[in-house]
C-alpha positions as CSV (number, residue, x, y, z in Angstrom):
1,M,-46.2,45.7,-25.0
2,K,-46.1,43.5,-21.9
3,K,-43.0,43.0,-20.3
4,E,-42.1,39.4,-19.1
5,W,-40.5,39.3,-15.3
6,F,-38.5,36.3,-16.0
7,V,-35.5,38.0,-18.4
8,F,-32.2,37.3,-17.6
9,N,-30.8,40.7,-18.3
10,E,-32.6,42.5,-15.7
11,K,-33.1,41.7,-12.0
12,L,-35.6,38.9,-10.8
13,P,-38.5,40.3,-8.4
14,S,-37.6,37.0,-6.1
15,F,-36.2,36.3,-3.0
16,F,-33.3,34.3,-4.5
17,S,-30.5,34.6,-6.8
18,L,-30.3,33.1,-10.1
19,K,-27.5,30.5,-8.8
20,Q,-29.9,29.8,-5.6
21,I,-32.9,29.0,-8.2
22,I,-30.9,27.0,-10.6
23,M,-29.9,24.6,-7.3
24,I,-33.3,24.5,-6.4
25,K,-34.4,23.1,-9.8
26,I,-31.4,20.8,-9.6
27,L,-32.4,19.7,-6.2
28,A,-35.9,19.3,-7.4
29,T,-35.0,17.0,-10.1
30,L,-32.5,14.7,-8.0
31,C,-35.5,14.3,-5.5
32,L,-37.8,13.2,-8.3
33,L,-35.2,10.8,-9.8
34,L,-34.1,9.1,-6.8
35,P,-36.7,7.0,-5.9
36,I,-37.0,5.6,-9.7
37,I,-33.1,4.7,-9.4
38,I,-33.3,2.8,-5.9
39,A,-36.3,1.1,-7.3
40,S,-34.4,0.2,-11.0
41,A,-31.3,-0.9,-8.5
42,Q,-33.1,-3.8,-6.6
43,V,-34.0,-6.5,-8.4
44,P,-35.9,-9.0,-7.0
45,G,-34.0,-12.3,-5.6
46,N,-30.8,-10.3,-5.1
47,H,-29.6,-9.8,-1.6
48,P,-27.1,-7.5,-0.2
49,A,-23.5,-9.4,-0.1
50,K,-22.4,-10.4,3.4
51,T,-19.7,-8.4,4.3
52,S,-18.1,-11.0,7.1
53,I,-17.9,-14.8,6.8
54,E,-17.7,-16.6,10.2
55,K,-15.1,-19.3,10.9
56,N,-17.0,-22.3,10.6
57,E,-19.3,-20.9,7.2
58,S,-18.0,-22.2,3.7
59,Y,-18.5,-19.9,0.8
60,E,-18.5,-20.3,-3.3
61,V,-17.4,-17.7,-5.7
62,I,-19.1,-18.0,-8.9
63,G,-17.1,-16.3,-11.7
64,D,-14.6,-16.8,-14.3
65,E,-12.1,-19.8,-14.0
66,R,-9.1,-17.8,-14.7
67,L,-9.7,-16.3,-11.5
68,K,-9.7,-19.2,-9.2
69,E,-6.5,-20.3,-11.3
70,M,-4.9,-17.0,-10.1
71,E,-5.9,-17.2,-6.9
72,E,-4.3,-20.7,-6.4
73,R,-1.0,-19.3,-8.2
74,M,-1.1,-16.3,-5.6
75,I,-1.5,-18.7,-2.1
76,T,1.7,-21.0,-4.0
77,I,3.5,-18.1,-4.6
78,N,3.1,-16.6,-0.9
79,E,3.4,-19.9,0.6
80,N,7.0,-20.1,-0.7
81,K,8.0,-16.5,-0.1
82,S,10.1,-15.9,2.9
83,S,10.3,-11.9,2.8
84,I,8.0,-8.9,2.6
85,E,8.3,-5.4,1.5
86,G,10.7,-3.6,4.0
87,Y,13.7,-1.1,4.3
88,R,17.2,-1.6,4.4
89,L,20.1,0.7,4.6
90,Q,22.5,0.8,1.4
91,L,26.2,1.2,2.5
92,F,28.3,0.4,-0.8
93,S,27.8,0.2,-4.6
94,S,30.4,-0.6,-6.8
95,S,30.9,-2.0,-10.4
96,G,34.7,-1.8,-10.9
97,P,36.6,-5.1,-11.4
98,N,37.4,-5.2,-7.6
99,S,33.8,-4.5,-6.3
100,F,33.0,-7.9,-5.2
101,D,36.1,-7.7,-2.8
102,Q,35.3,-4.4,-1.9
103,A,31.6,-5.4,-0.8
104,N,32.9,-8.1,1.3
105,E,35.5,-5.9,3.0
106,V,32.5,-3.3,4.0
107,Q,30.2,-6.0,5.3
108,T,33.3,-7.5,7.3
109,E,33.8,-3.8,8.7
110,F,30.1,-3.7,9.5
111,L,29.9,-6.8,11.0
112,T,32.5,-6.3,13.4
113,I,30.9,-2.9,14.8
114,Y,27.1,-4.3,14.4
115,N,27.0,-8.2,14.7
116,E,23.6,-8.6,15.5
117,V,22.4,-6.7,12.5
118,P,22.2,-8.9,9.2
119,A,24.2,-7.4,6.3
120,Y,23.6,-8.6,2.5
121,V,26.3,-8.4,-0.4
122,V,23.7,-8.1,-3.1
123,H,24.4,-8.5,-6.9
124,K,22.4,-6.3,-9.0
125,K,24.0,-6.0,-12.7
126,P,26.2,-4.2,-13.1
127,A,26.9,-3.2,-9.4
128,F,27.7,-5.3,-6.0
129,K,25.7,-3.5,-3.1
130,V,26.1,-4.1,0.4
131,R,22.9,-3.7,2.3
132,V,22.1,-4.2,6.2
133,G,19.2,-4.7,8.4
134,D,15.7,-5.9,8.0
135,F,13.2,-3.0,8.9
136,R,9.6,-3.4,8.4
137,T,9.1,0.4,8.4
138,R,11.1,3.3,7.2
139,L,10.8,4.7,10.8
140,E,12.8,1.7,12.0
141,A,15.2,2.3,9.4
142,E,15.5,5.8,10.3
143,R,16.7,5.3,13.5
144,F,19.2,3.0,13.0
145,F,20.3,5.3,10.2
146,I,21.0,8.1,12.9
147,E,23.3,5.5,14.8
148,L,24.8,4.3,11.6
149,K,25.5,7.4,10.0
150,E,28.6,8.1,12.1
151,S,30.5,4.8,10.8
152,F,29.0,5.0,7.4
153,P,28.5,8.9,6.2
154,D,27.3,7.7,2.7
155,A,25.0,5.4,3.5
156,F,21.2,5.4,2.7
157,I,18.0,4.2,3.0
158,V,16.6,1.6,0.4
159,K,13.0,-0.1,-0.2
160,D,13.8,-3.8,-0.3
161,D,12.2,-7.3,0.2
162,V,13.4,-8.1,3.8
163,E,13.6,-11.2,5.6
164,L,10.6,-12.0,7.8
165,P,11.5,-11.9,11.7
166,P,11.7,-15.1,13.3
167,L,8.5,-16.3,15.1
168,R,9.3,-16.1,19.2
169,L,7.2,-19.4,20.2
170,N,8.5,-19.3,24.2
171,E,6.9,-15.7,24.0
172,I,3.6,-16.3,22.2
173,E,3.3,-19.3,24.8
174,K,4.0,-17.2,27.9
175,Q,1.1,-14.6,26.6
176,D,-1.7,-17.6,26.2
């Protein structure tokens, strides 16, 4: 009886291990299939999409009408929005019977020390909260938090919608 050389239980008389042979077969199959996949993906008449649009160039998106309605709705919402996601420091939160008065006292105390930083009394049921600052990044909030920690030891950083900073038109004109 003749013994076959390709038996899995015995050692292969080859330069390659079994794992290497399997990898070579997979790569050979991919090399043979890759041109077929590429050829099937290229449909005549279709051209790759442009990645950028020139300023004077107009474009039309062909698609579902609901997408256009959603885009118009988002434009309207963003035009009326005067805030962005950012960070504030929360100094106080209470839901007791005198919580509104207490919140106003904390806000007044804060503004006597830091009159240049905006302070807000926010009512989120059932609590009144005092939040300060309009920081675009957490790093800005942490810098102010270090300074504030001595006067308000219970303060902490919260994510919130913050007011947009005012435009400084004089500085922009000087740069031009």
